[in-house]
C-alpha positions in Angstrom: 156.0 142.2 63.6 152.5 142.6 65.2 150.8 139.3 66.0 148.1 138.3 63.5 144.6 139.1 64.7 142.0 137.2 62.7 139.1 138.8 64.5 139.8 142.3 63.1 138.0 143.4 60.0 139.5 145.7 57.4 138.7 149.4 57.7 137.3 151.4 54.8 140.7 153.2 54.3 142.7 150.1 53.8 142.6 150.8 50.0 145.0 148.7 47.9 145.5 146.0 50.6 142.8 143.9 52.1 144.2 143.3 55.6 142.3 140.1 56.2 143.7 138.7 52.9 147.1 139.9 54.0 146.7 138.0 57.3 145.8 134.9 55.3 149.0 135.3 53.2 151.1 135.8 56.4 149.5 132.7 57.9 150.4 130.7 54.8 154.0 132.0 54.9 154.2 131.1 58.6 152.9 127.6 57.9 155.5 127.1 55.2 158.3 127.9 57.7 156.7 125.9 60.4 156.8 122.8 58.2 160.4 123.5 57.3 161.3 123.7 61.0 159.5 120.5 61.8 161.2 118.7 58.9 164.6 119.7 60.1 164.1 119.3 63.9 160.7 117.9 65.0 161.8 118.0 68.7 162.2 121.8 68.7 158.5 122.3 67.7 157.4 121.0 71.1 159.4 123.9 72.8 157.5 126.6 70.9 154.0 128.0 71.0 152.9 126.3 67.8 150.0 128.7 67.1 152.1 131.9 67.4 152.7 132.7 63.8 154.9 135.6 64.9 157.6 133.0 65.7 157.6 131.5 62.3 157.6 134.9 60.6 161.0 135.6 62.2 163.1 137.0 59.3 166.2 135.0 60.3 164.2 131.8 59.7 163.6 132.8 56.1 167.3 133.7 55.8 168.3 130.3 57.4 166.3 128.2 55.0 167.4 130.2 52.0 171.1 130.1 52.8 172.0 126.5 53.6 175.7 126.9 52.6 176.3 130.2 54.3 179.4 130.5 56.5 178.7 131.3 60.2 175.3 129.8 59.8 173.6 129.4 63.2 171.6 126.4 64.3 167.8 126.4 64.6 168.3 126.1 68.4 170.1 129.4 68.4 167.6 131.1 66.1 164.6 129.9 68.1 166.0 130.0 71.7 164.6 133.5 72.3 161.1 132.4 71.3 161.0 129.6 73.9 159.3 130.1 77.2 161.8 130.3 80.1 160.9 126.9 81.5 161.3 125.1 78.2 164.6 126.6 77.2 167.4 124.0 77.0 170.1 124.2 79.6 172.8 124.0 76.9 172.8 124.8 73.2 175.4 125.5 70.4 176.0 129.0 69.1 177.8 130.4 66.1 179.6 133.7 66.3 179.9 136.1 63.3 183.4 137.4 62.3 183.0 140.2 64.9 182.3 137.9 67.8 178.5 138.3 67.9 176.0 135.4 68.4 172.5 136.7 67.7 169.5 135.3 69.5 166.4 136.6 67.8 163.7 137.9 70.1 166.2 138.1 72.9 169.5 139.8 72.1 173.1 139.1 71.3 176.0 137.4 73.1 179.1 139.5 72.3 182.5 138.2 73.0 185.0 140.5 74.7 188.6 140.8 73.6 190.4 139.3 70.7 188.9 135.8 70.7 188.8 134.2 67.2 186.0 131.8 68.0 183.3 130.8 65.5 181.5 128.0 67.5 180.9 127.6 71.2 178.7 125.9 73.7 176.4 128.0 75.8 175.0 127.0 79.2 171.9 129.0 80.1 171.6 130.2 83.6 168.2 131.9 83.4 167.1 135.5 82.5 169.9 136.9 80.4 172.7 135.1 82.0 174.9 132.7 79.9 178.1 130.8 80.4 180.0 130.5 77.1 182.7 127.9 76.5 184.9 126.9 73.6 186.1 123.5 74.7 187.3 123.9 78.3 187.9 127.7 77.9 185.4 130.1 79.5 184.8 133.0 77.1 184.3 136.5 78.5 181.3 138.2 77.0 178.5 140.8 77.3 174.9 140.2 76.7 173.2 143.0 74.7 169.4 143.1 74.7 167.4 143.8 71.6 167.6 147.4 70.2 164.2 148.9 69.4 163.2 151.7 67.1 159.5 152.3 67.5 157.8 148.9 66.9 160.8 147.5 65.0 164.0 145.9 66.0 167.1 147.9 64.9 169.9 145.5 64.2 173.2 147.4 64.7 175.2 144.7 63.0 175.2 142.8 59.8 174.3 139.1 60.2 176.2 136.5 58.2 173.0 135.2 56.7 172.5 138.6 55.1 176.0 138.9 53.5 175.2 137.5 50.0 172.4 140.1 49.5 174.7 143.1 49.7 175.2 143.4 46.0 176.9 146.4 44.3 174.8 148.4 41.9 177.7 148.4 39.5 178.8 144.9 38.4 182.6 145.6 38.4 182.5 146.7 42.1 183.7 144.4 44.9 181.9 144.7 48.3 183.7 143.8 51.5 180.6 142.9 53.4 182.2 142.4 56.7 183.7 145.8 56.5 180.4 147.7 55.9 179.6 149.9 58.8 176.3 149.3 60.6 177.0 150.1 64.2 178.3 153.7 63.9 175.7 154.8 61.3 172.9 153.3 63.4 174.0 155.3 66.4 174.4 158.5 64.3 171.0 158.2 62.5 168.9 156.6 65.2 167.1 159.9 66.1 166.2 160.5 62.4 165.0 157.0 62.1 162.8 157.1 65.2 161.4 160.5 64.3 160.5 159.2 60.8 158.8 156.1 62.3 156.8 158.3 64.7 155.6 160.6 61.9 154.4 157.7 59.8 152.8 155.9 62.7 150.9 159.1 63.8 149.8 160.5 60.4 149.6 157.4 58.2 148.1 154.9 60.6 146.4 152.6 58.1 149.6 152.1 56.2 151.6 151.8 59.4 149.4 149.0 60.6 150.0 147.0 57.4 153.7 147.8 57.8 153.8 146.3 61.3 152.1 143.2 60.0 154.8 142.6 57.3 158.0 144.1 58.7 160.0 143.4 61.8 163.7 144.4 61.5 165.7 147.3 60.2 169.4 147.4 59.3 171.0 150.7 58.6 174.3 150.5 56.8 176.8 153.0 55.2 178.1 151.9 51.8 179.2 153.8 48.6 178.5 150.8 46.4 175.3 149.1 47.7 171.8 150.6 47.5 169.0 150.2 50.1 167.2 146.9 49.5 164.9 144.1 50.6 164.9 140.5 49.6 162.1 138.0 49.6 164.6 135.5 51.1 164.8 137.8 54.1 161.1 138.6 54.4 160.4 141.1 57.1 163.8 142.9 57.1 164.7 146.2 55.4 168.2 147.4 54.7 168.7 151.2 54.5 171.8 152.7 53.1 172.4 156.0 54.9 175.3 158.3 55.6 176.0 161.2 58.0 174.1 163.6 55.7 170.9 161.5 55.6 167.9 163.5 56.8 164.5 162.7 58.3 163.0 163.3 54.8 165.4 160.6 53.4 164.2 158.2 56.1 160.6 158.9 55.4 161.2 158.2 51.8 163.2 155.0 52.2 161.2 153.5 55.1 158.0 153.7 53.1 159.8 152.5 50.0 161.4 149.4 51.5 158.5 148.6 53.9 156.2 148.5 50.9 158.4 145.9 49.1 158.0 143.5 52.0 154.3 144.3 52.2 153.8 143.4 48.6 156.0 140.3 48.7 153.7 139.0 51.5 150.5 140.0 49.7 151.6 138.3 46.5 152.6 135.1 48.2 150.3 133.2 45.8 151.4 134.8 42.5 148.8 132.8 40.5 146.0 134.8 42.2 147.3 137.9 40.4 149.3 136.9 37.4 148.6 134.7 34.4 152.3 134.3 33.7 155.4 133.9 35.9 156.1 137.6 36.4 159.7 137.0 37.4 160.6 135.2 34.2 158.8 137.5 31.8 160.6 140.7 30.9 158.7 144.0 30.5 160.2 144.4 27.1 158.5 141.0 26.0 155.2 142.9 26.1 156.2 146.5 25.2 158.6 145.6 22.4 160.9 148.3 23.7 164.4 147.1 24.6 164.8 150.2 26.7 162.1 148.9 29.2 164.3 147.2 31.8 163.5 144.5 34.3 160.8 141.9 34.7 157.1 142.3 35.2 157.3 141.5 38.9 159.9 144.2 39.5 157.9 146.7 37.5 154.8 145.9 39.6 156.8 146.4 42.8 158.0 149.8 41.4 154.4 150.8 40.8 153.3 149.7 44.3 156.1 151.5 46.1 155.5 154.7 44.2 151.8 154.5 45.1 152.6 154.1 48.7 155.1 156.9 48.8 152.9 159.5 47.1 150.0 158.4 49.4 152.2 159.1 52.5 154.0 162.1 51.1 150.7 163.8 50.3 149.8 163.7 54.0 153.2 164.4 55.4 154.4 167.4 53.4 151.3 169.3 54.5 152.4 169.1 58.2 154.4 172.3 58.1 154.6 172.5 61.9 156.5 169.1 61.9 159.4 170.2 59.6 161.9 172.9 59.2 161.9 174.8 55.9 164.7 172.7 54.5 163.1 169.4 55.6 159.8 170.4 54.0 161.6 171.4 50.8 163.4 168.0 50.7 160.1 166.1 51.4 158.4 168.0 48.5 161.4 167.3 46.3 161.1 163.5 47.0 157.3 163.7 46.5 157.9 165.4 43.1 160.5 162.8 42.2 157.8 160.1 42.2 156.3 161.6 39.1 159.1 160.1 37.0 159.0 156.7 38.6 155.6 155.1 37.8 155.3 155.6 34.0 157.8 152.8 33.3 156.1 151.0 30.4 153.6 149.0 32.3 150.8 151.0 30.8 151.8 149.5 27.4 151.1 146.0 28.6 147.8 144.3 27.5 146.6 143.7 31.0 144.5 140.7 30.1 147.6 138.9 28.9 149.5 139.3 32.1 147.0 139.7 35.0 144.1 137.8 36.4 141.0 140.0 37.2 142.3 140.5 40.7 145.7 141.5 39.4 144.3 143.8 36.9 142.1 145.5 39.6 145.2 145.9 41.8 147.3 147.3 39.0 144.6 149.9 37.9 143.9 150.9 41.5 147.6 151.6 42.0 148.1 153.5 38.7 144.9 155.6 39.1 145.7 156.4 42.7 149.2 157.7 41.7 147.7 159.9 39.0 145.0 161.3 41.3 147.4 162.0 44.1 150.0 163.7 42.0 147.3 165.9 40.6 147.1 167.3 44.1 150.5 168.9 43.7 150.3 169.7 39.9 151.0 173.4 40.7 154.3 172.3 42.3 155.2 169.7 39.7 154.7 172.3 36.9 157.4 174.4 38.6 159.8 171.6 39.6 162.8 170.9 37.4 164.0 167.3 37.7 166.2 167.4 34.6 169.4 166.8 36.4 168.3 163.7 38.3 169.7 160.3 37.6 168.1 157.0 38.8 168.9 157.5 42.5 167.4 160.8 43.7 169.8 163.5 44.8 168.5 166.3 47.0 171.7 168.5 46.4 171.1 168.2 42.7 167.5 169.1 43.2 168.5 172.3 45.1 170.7 173.4 42.1 167.6 173.9 40.0 164.8 174.4 42.6 165.0 176.9 45.4 162.6 177.2 48.4 160.0 179.1 46.4 158.9 175.9 44.8 157.1 175.1 48.1 155.0 178.3 48.0 151.3 178.0 47.2 
């Protein structure tokens, strides 16, 4: 995440999000974690730069405090070691390895055991720089230190941390997920170029959105699973999880990056729910207000859906016009994903009596989002009128889109 800069003023193009208000929300989030750290280990606070909110917005700290019974749960010392200045780092500290022999040090890298060593806990002696001595009892453990992997301004985690395991939930209830068996390493290698290209395109051509993304997002996990969808979780604030496979394209990454980043952005912006909602939006179902059993989910989820659609159409409308940046097939898929948003925002929220659910600030944000989606989609009405989305299910399928829509749909 970018460090907070309270001297900066929001630009006129910031639209839905007031970036000074967002900074305030992030500062409040950081203060919450700061207090939790102090309550658990008041001595460790003296080893950190207390005014650097970036430290306390570390996603693994959110995961740590929200997963107190997780197996392979690391210590605060391990999670914060990489944020300590060289001269204040302790000479020794305990580490916990995941089932694959990886001990992750946020903001620094990973200690990876070599060979078949079934060790969960060890003691590390720090020798300076990136040099460690790792022991389990009297046994010296061979290892390699792997520095942080970066993709643009974000950390790419090529492994699945144990504090993330419980959030990998199947989209069909009867399915069982072997979390430790989900591939993250190979798919990260395979799709890194598409990921980095998508990040560059968004950073270059959607700079206002990208600035807000960098304030609210820090880590990316790419995984390959037939049973788990891409996701974020407020318990893991700042991390996005993208389910990709060998066929995933740059258009897919543009779509899913904007989608998942926007969830984290809104979670931070709505840190104080009472500022926007008169009710608890997570406890109230959409159907409570529409009277239609077919309207699924709660008010908060529906609001998130609206926000992520607004962000995607905003970015897509810029990106799909950059014909020199894409092959013909890439542009066709990007337009397809843009068109797909037309079926994702009219989800029953317009039936809600706004004054019963939202504060004036919440009502303003809702209407701004809805109106922006309608205005932006009108820019491609000539394409939407030709597009046939009748064979699409909940999760968009580009191959299915191609069955009913050839390249001529992109012609002006």
